[in-house]
Backbone as a ProteinNet text record, in pm:
[ID]
protein_1_A
[PRIMARY]
VRRTLFAIPTLIVISLIIFAILDLAPGDPTSQLPLTIPSEIREQIRENLGLNDPFLVKWIKWMQLMFINEPLNAIDSIFGTCIGDCEARGRIISWSSRAPAMDIIMQRLPQTLWVLGIAFILGIVIAIPIGMYSAYKQYSAFDNVGTFVTMVGYSVPVFFTGVLAILIFSVWLGWFPSFYTTTHVVDWTSWDSIWFQIEQMIMPVTVLSLFNAAALSRFTRASVLDNLNQDYVRTARSKGLRENRVVITHVMRNSMI
[TERTIARY]
10025.9	9927.4	9818.7	9826.3	9689.5	9596.6	9703.3	9598	9544.9	9620.8	9540.9	9428.8	9462.2	9350.6	9203.3	9246.8	9115.7	9020.6	9122.7	9019.7	8998	9001.6	8886.1	8739.4	8706.4	8590.7	8521.6	8625.8	8588.1	8533	8647.2	8576.5	8456.4	8444.7	8305.9	8166.7	8210.9	8093.3	8062.2	8207.1	8176.5	8141.3	8139.9	8097.8	7938	7858.3	7741.3	7681.4	7744.1	7668.4	7673.1	7765.4	7779.5	7678.5	7678.3	7561.7	7400.6	7396.1	7264.8	7233.1	7299.3	7311.2	7246.3	7312.4	7272.2	7136.8	7141.8	7022.3	6887.5	6909.3	6801.1	6774.4	6857.6	6869.6	6751.8	6673.3	6541.9	6641.1	6547	6604.3	6688.9	6684.5	6759.8	6829.9	6911.9	6968.4	6877	6761	6677.4	6586.9	6578.4	6571.9	6604.3	6726.4	6769.6	6738.4	6639.6	6603.7	6494.6	6482.8	6374.1	6214.1	6190.1	6030	5905.4	6018.3	5890.5	5922.8	5993.5	5995.7	5902.2	5805.6	5697.8	5741.6	5654.9	5684.5	5713.3	5636.2	5701.9	5823.4	5873.1	6035.1	6122.5	6077.2	6158	6138.6	6056.8	6044.8	6116.2	6145.4	6213.5	6364	6348.6	6503.3	6593.3	6505.2	6482.7	6523.1	6455.3	6465.4	6605.6	6656.8	6758.4	6895.8	6891.9	7007.5	6979.6	6900.4	6880.4	6825	6757.9	6756.6	6633.9	6533.8	6431.3	6499.4	6604.4	6648.1	6624.8	6602.9	6648.2	6764.6	6766.6	6888.2	7046.2	7010.2	7159.7	7171.7	7097.8	7090.6	7181	7162.6	7239.8	7367.7	7357.6	7498.2	7606.8	7555.5	7626.6	7717.4	7609.2	7648.6	7784.3	7712.7	7817.6	7967	7944.3	8092	8146.3	8062.1	8132.8	8184	8147.6	8209.5	8318.9	8310.7	8413.9	8575	8523.7	8652	8690.1	8584.7	8601.6	8634.5	8548.6	8580.2	8647.3	8639.4	8708.6	8896	8928.6	9058	9131.2	9023.6	9037	9080.6	9007	8999.7	9142.8	9211.3	9310.3	9381.5	9419.2	9496.4	9508.3	9394	9415.6	9487.8	9465.9	9468.8	9630.3	9688	9839.1	9908.6	9839.1	9969.4	9890.6	9800.8	9782	9708.4	9629.7	9603.1	9424.6	9376.4	9251.7	9155.9	9150.5	9136.1	8946.5	8957.4	8811.5	8722.7	8588.3	8523.2	8536	8648.4	8715.2	8586.7	8536.7	8453.1	8284.5	8281.5	8122.4	8140.1	8265.6	8328.2	8203.2	8129.8	8054.5	8141.2	8163.4	8217.7	8106.4	8184.8	8107.5	8100.2	7984.7	7964.5	7909.6	7980.4	7955.3	7838.4	7680.3	7591.3	7610.7	7718.9	7674.4	7790.2	7881	7942.9	7944.1	7854.9	7843.9	7990.7	8074.9	8176.7	8268.4	8318.8	8419.8	8407.5	8378	8400	8541	8631.6	8761.2	8854.2	8824	8890.4	8883.7	8797.5	8749.5	8875.5	8863.1	8922.4	9102.3	9111.2	9257.8	9314.8	9230.8	9284.4	9309.5	9219.6	9219.9	9329.8	9368.4	9429.1	9581.7	9666.6	9783.7	9765.6	9672.8	9659.2	9634.6	9535.5	9484.7	9591.5	9705	9800.8	9884.1	9936.1	10018	9936.5	9799.8	9712.1	9743	9738.6	9713.5	9857	9967.3	10082.7	10147.4	10125.5	10196.1	10105.3	10007	9926.4	9957.6	9996.4	10013.9	10176.5	10284	10387.9	10382.7	10340.8	10294.5	10257.8	10162.2	10086.4	10146.8	10249.6	10343.6	10445.3	10511.7	10567.3	10558.5	10417.2	10306.8	10286	10266.3	10198.7	10337.1	10435.9	10557.6	10588	10642.4	10653.2	10583.1	10454.8	10340.1	10300	10291.9	10277.5	10355	10498.5	10619.1	10610.7	10592.6	10589.8	10474.1	10377.5	10291.8	10279.6	10340.6	10362.8	10483.3	10607.4	10680.7	10653.2	10548.5	10500.5	10351.1	10342.5	10166.7	10134.1	10004.2	9893.2	9928.7	10038.4	10087.4	9991.2	9977.3	9884.2	9928.8	10031.7	10062.1	10006.3	10020.8	9923	9772.5	9738.1	9560.6	9507.7	9599.8	9531.9	9566.2	9670.5	9697.7	9594.1	9553.9	9461.2	9351	9288.9	9179.9	9159.2	9229	9279.9	9275.3	9336.2	9367	9240.5	9164.4	9040.8	8957.7	8931.5	8843.5	8856.9	8993.6	9054.2	9041.4	9001.5	8999.7	8847.2	8791.6	8645.7	8536.5	8593.3	8526.6	8581.8	8490.1	8526.2	8536.1	8642.1	8725.3	8612.3	8512.5	8424.1	8386.3	8345.7	8295.4	8406.3	8516	8670.7	8675.5	8656.1	8694	8585.8	8462.6	8346.8	8366	8430.1	8441.2	8580.4	8673.3	8791.7	8747	8681.8	8606.9	8535	8421.6	8350.2	8462	8564.8	8626.3	8749	8805.1	8941.1	8893.4	8766.8	8771.3	8659.8	8554.7	8434.2	8435.5	8484.1	8497.7	8645.2	8748.4	8877.3	8905.8	8873	8889.2	9086.2	9110.7	9264.8	9280.4	9214.4	9242.6	9143.5	9150.6	9019.3	8933.8	8817.8	8724.1	8726.5	8781.5	8779.3	8897.8	8942.8	9054.2	9047.6	9140.2	9136.8	9234.9	9139.6	9221.7	9309.4	9249	9343.1	9469.2	9493.9	9591.7	9744.6	9788.1	9919.4	10032.5	10110.2	10207.3	10298	10306.6	10449.8	10582.4	10688.3	10797.8	10840.3	10823.1	10876.4	10828.6	10663	10602.6	10566.3	10617.5	10594	10446.3	10348.8	10247.6	10125.6	10211.3	10140.3	10188.7	10349.2	10375.6	10270.8	10244.6	10186.5	10041.3	9986.3	9841.1	9823.2	9900.1	9939.2	9938.5	10013.1	10056.6	9898.9	9881.3	9746.2	9621.3	9622.3	9516.5	9546.2	9651.7	9664.3	9680	9666.6	9722	9609.9	9488.8	9353.3	9322.3	9337.1	9303.9	9447.2	9527.4	9658.3	9680.6	9605.5	9628.6	9506.1	9399.2	9327.9	9319.5	9326.7	9389.8	9515.8	9614.9	9749.3	9702.5	9600.7	9529.3	9490.6	9403.9	9317	9444.2	9505.8	9639.2	9719.3	9739.4	9803.2	9716.5	9647.1	9526.7	9520.9	9520.6	9477.8	9632.2	9715	9862.5	9945.3	9892.6	9956.1	9895.6	9785.8	9726.9	9795.2	9824.8	9884.8	9997.4	10117.6	10232	10235.3	10156.2	10148.5	10099.8	10037.7	9984.4	10080.6	10178.3	10303.6	10412.9	10442.8	10567	10546.5	10406.7	10377.6	10405.8	10346.2	10377.3	10536.8	10644.4	10772.6	10845.2	10817.5	10879.8	10854.4	10753.5	10761.6	10852.9	10877.2	10945.3	11113.3	11111.6	11276.1	11381.9	11404.8	11519.8	11526	11372.4	11452.6	11495.3	11445.6	11511.3	11657.2	11666	11821.7	11923.5	11911.6	11919.8	11983.4	11863.9	11876.2	11980.1	11962.6	12086.8	12205.9	12232.5	12379.8	12417.1	12328.2	12395.3	12393.2	12265.7	12273.1	12173.4	12223.5	12110.9	11984.8	11884.2	11762.3	11670	11776.9	11734.4	11760.8	11867.6	11934.4	11833	11820.5	11679.8	11562.2	11492.7	11413.3	11405.5	11451.1	11513.8	11580.8	11663.9	11739.1	11647.9	11651.1	11575.2	11425.8	11324.1	11178.8	11150.5	11180.3	11115.6	11146.8	11257.3	11286.9	11192.4	11135.3	11109.1	10924	10917.6	10782.6	10685.7	10825.1	10758.9	10675.3	10733.8	10680	10520.7
2647.8	2680.7	2602.5	2478.1	2389.8	2441.3	2498.5	2578.8	2701.1	2801	2923.3	2895.9	2801.4	2780.4	2719.9	2634.1	2583.3	2696.3	2806.4	2941.1	3024.3	3007.5	3116.7	3015.6	2915.9	2892.6	2889.1	2865	2889.3	3028.1	3140.8	3282	3306.8	3221.9	3257.2	3192	3092.6	3063.6	3128.9	3199.1	3268.2	3412.7	3458.2	3550.3	3537.6	3441.1	3419.6	3406.6	3345.8	3328.3	3429.3	3502.9	3674.6	3752.1	3762.5	3812.9	3750.5	3672.4	3607.5	3633.8	3650.9	3711.2	3819.6	3896.5	4036.9	4140.4	4014	4038.3	3982.2	3891.9	3799.8	3912	3991.6	4070.6	4166.5	4208.3	4319.4	4454	4533.3	4673.1	4667.2	4784.8	4807.8	4959.4	4994.7	5146.2	5237.3	5200.5	5312.1	5328	5248.4	5237.6	5367.5	5422.6	5530.5	5649.4	5677.8	5757.7	5856.3	5990.2	6044.5	6010.6	5995.2	5944.6	6034.3	6174.2	6233.5	6257.5	6150.9	6127	6041.3	6056.2	6036.2	5865.4	5767.9	5629.8	5608.1	5627.7	5704.8	5699	5820.3	5834.6	5738.4	5701.4	5567.4	5448.9	5444.6	5301.2	5343.1	5484.5	5492	5477.6	5503.5	5505	5371	5262.8	5104.4	5109.8	5118.9	5055.9	5098.4	5266.7	5283.5	5227	5187.2	5116.2	4989.7	4927	4750.2	4686.3	4707.4	4675.8	4588	4585	4513.4	4424.7	4387.1	4263.5	4151.6	4036.9	3914.5	3901.4	3804.7	3799.7	3761.9	3655.2	3607.3	3742.5	3805.4	3954.2	4010.2	4073.8	4135.8	4094.2	3958.9	3905.1	3898.1	3893	3851.9	4018.1	4064.1	4272.9	4275.1	4249.4	4273.2	4228.5	4080.1	4026.4	4122.7	4166.4	4226.6	4344.8	4390.5	4535.6	4509.1	4393.5	4352.7	4270.5	4238.8	4122.2	4180.6	4252.6	4322	4468.5	4523.8	4709.9	4746.3	4707.1	4761.3	4731	4587.3	4574.6	4688.7	4715.4	4761.9	4904.3	4982	5092.8	5116.9	5017.3	5026.5	5050.2	4921.5	4943.6	5053.5	5112.4	5262.7	5358.9	5359.6	5477.5	5428.8	5333.7	5309.6	5343.4	5301.9	5302.5	5405.8	5482.5	5605.7	5561.6	5415	5362.9	5397.7	5347	5369	5219.5	5117.7	4981.6	4967.9	4991.5	4972.6	5080.9	5087.5	5218.2	5268.7	5315.3	5362.8	5458.5	5547.5	5645.5	5634	5527.5	5458.1	5336.7	5309.1	5206.5	5195.8	5085.4	5123.2	5116.1	5187.3	5145.1	5092.5	5027.7	5021.3	5131.3	5197.5	5334.6	5311.1	5382.8	5367.8	5446.7	5399.1	5437.2	5586.5	5559.7	5657.4	5766.9	5745.6	5860.3	5868.6	5815.6	5826.6	5882.9	5801.6	5807.5	5666.4	5626.7	5483.1	5388.6	5337.4	5216.4	5207.6	5141.8	5127.3	5207	5339.8	5490.4	5463.6	5466.1	5512.3	5422	5256.2	5161.3	5175.8	5227.3	5240.7	5364.4	5492.2	5606.8	5559.8	5458.3	5445.8	5294.4	5254.5	5119.6	5127.6	5218.9	5283.4	5272.3	5345.6	5372.7	5233.1	5141.3	5028.3	4927.4	4961.1	4902.3	4870.6	4978.4	5078.6	5052	5036.6	5008	4860.7	4786.3	4602.9	4581.9	4628.1	4591.4	4602.9	4703	4740.6	4656	4655.4	4594.5	4431.4	4353.8	4220.6	4211.3	4294.8	4317.2	4316.1	4421.4	4386.7	4278.7	4252.9	4124.4	3996	3942	3908.4	3876.6	4053.7	4028.9	4036.5	4078.5	4056.1	3892.3	3805	3663.6	3538.8	3593.4	3494.9	3469.9	3585.8	3537.1	3461.8	3552.9	3503.7	3378.7	3306.6	3163	3098.4	3141.3	3048.2	3063.9	3096.4	3119.3	3053.2	3069.5	2993.8	2839.4	2777.4	2649.6	2589.6	2681	2655.3	2600.9	2713.9	2702.6	2651.6	2552.1	2498.1	2473	2519.8	2495.9	2594.7	2714.3	2789.6	2929.7	2974.7	3111.5	3181	3228.7	3286.5	3244.3	3083.7	3020.3	3018.7	2993.2	3017.1	3139.3	3262.1	3390	3438.7	3390.6	3417.8	3350.9	3222.4	3165	3206.2	3273.1	3325.2	3476.3	3556.3	3679.2	3638.2	3550.6	3509.7	3455.7	3379	3330.9	3461	3551.6	3656.7	3727.5	3793.1	3850.7	3801.6	3675.6	3591.7	3596.9	3573.8	3572.4	3690.9	3806	3936.5	3979.6	4043.1	4097	4185	4245	4392.8	4492.5	4465.3	4562.8	4664	4498.3	4585.8	4610	4576.5	4657	4788.8	4803.8	4925	5017.7	4990.1	5111.2	5130.7	5053.1	5021.2	5134	5128.5	5255.7	5378.1	5362.3	5510.6	5575	5481.1	5564	5603.9	5511.5	5558.5	5626.6	5613.6	5717.9	5823.4	5832.6	5941.3	6029.6	5965.4	6039.4	6050.5	5979.5	6020	6093.2	6031.9	6094.9	6213.9	6173.7	6281	6265.6	6172.4	6152.5	6137.7	6072	6046.4	6094.4	6092.6	6123.9	5998.2	5994.5	5893.7	5913.6	5971.6	5914	5915.4	5818.5	5837.3	5873.8	6004.7	6039	5991.5	5888.7	5833.7	5915.7	6017	6091.5	6205.1	6157.3	6242.8	6226.7	6320.8	6271.8	6335.1	6233	6300.2	6376.6	6468.1	6598.8	6553.6	6526	6441.6	6582.3	6662.4	6781.4	6892.8	6825.1	6895.7	6812.7	6832.6	6756.4	6748.6	6857.7	6812.5	6695	6746.1	6617.8	6505.9	6504.6	6344.6	6287.9	6396.5	6375.8	6333.9	6394.3	6395.3	6228.6	6167	6050.8	5973.7	5948.6	5885	5849.4	5994.5	5983.2	5906.4	5925.8	5841.4	5711.3	5663.7	5548.8	5428.7	5525.1	5430.9	5334.4	5415.9	5301.7	5193.3	5202.4	5075.7	4981.7	5036.9	4960.6	4902	4954.7	4872.9	4792.8	4786.1	4699.6	4608.6	4616.6	4493	4399.4	4493.7	4443.5	4320.9	4376.6	4266.7	4181.8	4175.1	4026.5	3954.6	4022.7	3922.4	3890.9	3955.8	3881.6	3750.4	3781.3	3673	3562.7	3530.2	3459.4	3379.9	3440.8	3411.9	3328.6	3404.9	3337.1	3207.1	3169.4	3036.2	2939.1	2968.9	2907.4	2847.1	2968.5	2964	2850.5	2862.9	2780	2623.7	2622	2491.3	2419.4	2543.7	2467.7	2399.6	2485.9	2472.7	2357.5	2336.7	2245.6	2084.4	2087.7	2003.9	1956.4	2071.3	2025.1	2014.5	2047.1	2021.6	1882.3	1784.6	1670.1	1576.8	1610	1561.3	1520.1	1408.2	1331.2	1394.6	1521.9	1585.6	1717.3	1757.3	1826.4	1754.3	1638.2	1547.6	1494	1486.5	1463.4	1595.7	1707.7	1814.5	1839.4	1797.1	1832.3	1694.2	1630	1505.5	1512.5	1622.2	1671.1	1741.5	1806.5	1927.2	2075.6	2103.3	2213.3	2336.2	2393.7	2500.4	2520.5	2532.3	2509.3	2653.7	2735.7	2865	2870.4	2773.7	2750.1	2668.8	2541.8	2443.5	2476.7	2592	2655	2782.5	2853.6	2928	2899.8	2844.6	2820.6	2703.9	2554.2	2494.5	2474.1	2479	2463.5	2591.5	2731.8	2824.3	2791.8	2774.7	2768.2	2669	2560.7	2484.7	2501.7	2584.4	2619.4	2739.6	2814.7	2904.7	2925.9	2731.9	2718.1	2734.3
15759.2	15656.1	15646.2	15731.1	15727.2	15819.5	15936.8	16021.3	15983.7	15914.6	15862.7	15784.6	15685.9	15585.9	15665.7	15808.2	15869.9	15934.4	15947.6	16056.2	15938.8	15800.6	15713.6	15772.6	15744	15752.8	15900.3	15966.8	16128.2	16173.4	16078.6	16124.9	16042.5	15939.7	15900.9	15971.8	15999.5	16118.4	16194.7	16297.3	16399.5	16359.9	16260.2	16191.8	16205.2	16145.1	16104.7	16252.6	16344.4	16464.9	16531.5	16530.1	16598	16522.8	16364.2	16323.3	16367.4	16389.8	16427.8	16512.4	16634.6	16789.3	16794	16712	16698.7	16625.6	16492.8	16461	16532.9	16615.9	16648.4	16794.9	16829.3	16948.2	16991.5	17048.4	17038.6	17042.1	16951.3	16934.9	16794.7	16736.3	16634.4	16606.4	16554	16575.9	16540.3	16504.3	16494.1	16611.3	16685.3	16854.4	16922.2	16883.2	16936.9	16903.2	16756.6	16753.3	16818.8	16829.1	16879.6	16905.9	16958.8	16938.7	16879.2	16823.5	16790	16613.3	16598	16446.4	16343.3	16296.6	16228.5	16207.8	16222	16223.7	16053	15926.5	15801.5	15803.3	15847.6	15830.2	15924.5	16026.6	16090.7	15961.2	15932	15850.8	15715.9	15684	15525.3	15602.7	15684.3	15739.1	15803.6	15837.6	15834.3	15700.4	15580.9	15450.1	15377.4	15427.5	15371.1	15411.9	15564.6	15610.9	15581	15512.2	15481.3	15607.6	15711.4	15822.4	15814.5	15715.4	15651	15538.7	15502.4	15436.1	15487.6	15433.2	15512.7	15538.2	15658.1	15762.7	15662	15524.2	15487.2	15365.9	15307.3	15265.4	15337.6	15464	15493.7	15569.2	15573.2	15662.6	15524.4	15403	15294	15232.6	15272.7	15248.4	15347	15485.5	15547.2	15516.9	15531.4	15422.8	15300.6	15234	15127.1	15195	15298.3	15320.1	15399	15492.8	15562.6	15492.5	15444.3	15335.6	15213.8	15125.5	15010.9	15034.1	15032.9	15016.8	15143.9	15271.4	15365.4	15332.5	15305.8	15221.5	15103.1	15054.8	14899	14969.8	15073.5	15089.8	15139.7	15253.5	15268.3	15208.7	15111.7	14994.3	14925.3	14899.1	14852.3	14930.4	15067	15121.8	15166.2	15140.6	15204	15062.7	14943	14812.9	14750.1	14791.7	14682.1	14570.7	14569.3	14456.7	14457.3	14296.2	14328.6	14243.5	14305.6	14239.8	14242.4	14118.2	14065.2	14063	14124.6	14131.4	14303	14332.2	14467.1	14506.8	14420.1	14492.8	14515.9	14451.5	14455.9	14566	14632.1	14689.8	14859.3	14878.2	15027	15129.7	15269.7	15364.1	15456.3	15571.3	15678.2	15798.7	15809.3	15892	16052.6	16147.1	16253.3	16312	16353.4	16341.6	16456.7	16547.2	16650	16626.5	16542.3	16487	16361.7	16249.5	16115.1	16077.9	16108.3	16007.1	16022.7	15923.6	15890.1	16011.3	16019.8	16172.7	16174.8	16044.9	16051.7	16101.6	16012.4	16009.2	16203.8	16295.8	16393.7	16456.5	16419.8	16465.6	16452.9	16349.6	16349.8	16415.1	16440.8	16507.2	16659.9	16687.9	16819.2	16864.2	16737.9	16768.6	16851.4	16821.7	16857.2	17056.4	17077	17218.4	17273.7	17207.7	17279.8	17279.8	17172.3	17209.8	17318.1	17353.1	17421.2	17587.2	17613.1	17708.9	17762.9	17646.8	17680.8	17694.2	17618.2	17590.6	17731.9	17791.6	17923.1	18018.5	17999.3	18133.3	18115.7	18002.4	17981.6	18034	17997.7	18085.8	18236.1	18274	18406.7	18475.6	18417.4	18461.2	18471	18402	18413.8	18498.7	18517.3	18652.2	18748.3	18782.8	18913.1	18941.2	18823.6	18815.2	18849	18799.4	18816.9	18963.9	18977.6	19132.4	19232.6	19225.4	19312.1	19293	19163.9	19138.3	19147.6	19153.4	19221.6	19349.7	19401.7	19563.5	19617.1	19544.3	19601.6	19568.8	19478.1	19431.9	19534	19576.8	19644.1	19815.8	19807.9	19995.1	19942.9	19917.6	19893.1	19992	19998.3	20142.3	20270.6	20226.8	20346.6	20341.8	20434.8	20435.8	20285.8	20257.8	20141.9	20028	19985.8	19898.8	19915.9	20056.7	20019	20026	20087.5	20035.7	19907.2	19863.7	19710.8	19607.1	19627.8	19546.5	19581.9	19699.5	19707.6	19599.6	19608.3	19579.2	19390.5	19395.3	19189	19181.7	19254.1	19241	19215.4	19297.9	19280.1	19198.9	19147.2	19044.6	18895	18910.8	18773.3	18736.4	18851.9	18853	18808.3	18843.3	18855.8	18716.3	18654.2	18475.4	18513.7	18413	18410.6	18392.1	18305	18328.6	18428.7	18530.1	18634.7	18746.6	18771.7	18849.5	18757.3	18626.8	18581.3	18598.5	18601.2	18670.3	18795.5	18874.4	19053.5	19025.2	18948.3	18988.4	18941.6	18848.5	18789.4	18869.6	18988.6	19060.9	19194.1	19242.4	19369.2	19291.9	19211.4	19190	19115.2	19013.6	18932.7	19036.5	19053.6	19083.9	19247.5	19354.1	19470.2	19489.2	19482.5	19492.2	19389.6	19279	19170.3	19150	19173.3	19140.2	18961	18891.5	18767.5	18688.7	18569.7	18486.3	18457.8	18456.7	18389.1	18282.7	18182.3	18011.5	17976.9	17907.2	17783.5	17705.8	17677.6	17538.6	17449.4	17361.6	17264.2	17148.1	17137.4	17063.7	17092	17188.3	17223.4	17207.3	17127.7	17089.1	17198	17230.5	17349.5	17296.2	17340.5	17300.4	17380.8	17366.3	17438.6	17488.4	17442.8	17489.6	17616.4	17647.2	17733.4	17821.7	17999.5	18112.7	18084	18048.3	18073.4	18006.5	17869.4	17767.5	17812.5	17873.9	17928.7	18056.7	18127.8	18263.2	18211.9	18152.4	18111.5	18031.8	17971.3	17895.4	18012.5	18113.9	18203.8	18320.3	18367.9	18463.5	18367.4	18263.5	18223.1	18190.5	18180.8	18165.3	18281.4	18421.4	18509	18579.4	18562.9	18563.9	18507.8	18377.2	18265.3	18320	18308.9	18308.6	18452.8	18543.1	18662.6	18660.9	18614.6	18601.3	18504.5	18391.8	18330.6	18374.7	18448.2	18450.5	18595	18701.1	18827.9	18741.6	18643.5	18568.1	18512.7	18432.4	18402.5	18492	18570.9	18705.9	18772.5	18786.6	18845.4	18791.1	18622.7	18543.6	18546.2	18503.6	18475.1	18608.1	18693.9	18810	18844.3	18852.3	18833.8	18781.4	18625	18552.6	18551.3	18623.5	18682.9	18808.9	18918.3	19014.9	19009.8	18872.3	18824.2	18749	18674.8	18632.7	18729.2	18823.4	18888	18981.8	19040.4	19107.2	19040.6	18881.8	18828	18765.6	18803.8	18759.6	18896	18967.6	19167.3	19172	19076.3	19132.5	19038.2	18917.7	18817.1	18875	18812.2	18840.8	18830.8	18749.4	18710.6	18832.1	18887.4	19032.4	19155.3	19158.5	19280	19215.1	19106.1	19063.7	19084.8	19063.7	19088.5	19247.6	19314.2	19480.2	19507	19464.1	19502.3	19499.2	19371.4	19288.4	19415.1	19498.2	19584.2	19527.5	19453	19418.4	19515.5	19542.6	19625.8	19562.4	19695	19630.5	19549	19547.2	19491.3	19353.8	19293.1	19187.2	19109.5	19214.7	19209.1	19130	19207.3	19158.8	19072	19095.2	18969.1	18863.7	18856.4	18711.2	18653.7	18727.6	18653.2	18645.4	18748.6	18782.5	18684.8	18706.5	18656.5	18506.9	18466.5	18303.5	18250.2	18301.4	18233.7	18247	18362.1	18387	18289.5	18267	18192.3	18034.7	18008	17871.1	17873.1
[MASK]
+++++++++++++++++++++++++++++++++++++++++++++++++++++++++++++++++++++++++++++++++++++++++++++++++++++++++++++++++++++++++++++++++++++++++++++++++++++++++++++++++++++++++++++++++++++++++++++++++++++++++++++++++++++++++++++++++++++++++++++++++++++++++++++++++

């Protein structure tokens, strides 16, 4: 409870910092408007959007929309109620789609969780055996190659490897779609619908899995190395336990923490 309460002012400070960075960044939504729009019309749009308001006023308005209006709208949508003046209640509107931003997020959230969840599970499945074997065979050729590959995989951001995968497998080879259709509803009675979902998930899941595996394998290797030098490992070996049982049953169990 104490940590949860402490997270509230922390999130407020973080939101203030991020809001300030975005506010200080050059340009605003009206910079995307066509140049043919007269300057007085452009200024009127800025005024209507509240872009000319002081920084703290804009941040407080956003806080009200984010932490009061949007939760109330979610409650009304779930339970079919109308708390307060629900018709006049403001929403956070996406500038690009001109639709409520939270509705777009909720629409894409299930697909996002599927991709991230599968990628995380695959990353764990890949990382644990690689990290354990690298630690057990420390300074071997496998360990040196694995350390180099995981260092590169952890250092290169996914937005670079993702674009690279799109360029190679979508543009050059044409194997996978370059655009992920988040609104696709899988029809489990149609193989075409299932295959379309699998096909569009392969690239993002692979890119995220390799990134997760690179990070988790480094953690696994460090943890296994730490446990291999513990007294309980020497005791287990002195009792005559087989090496694979010492590593898998004892070392891996403690390293998984």
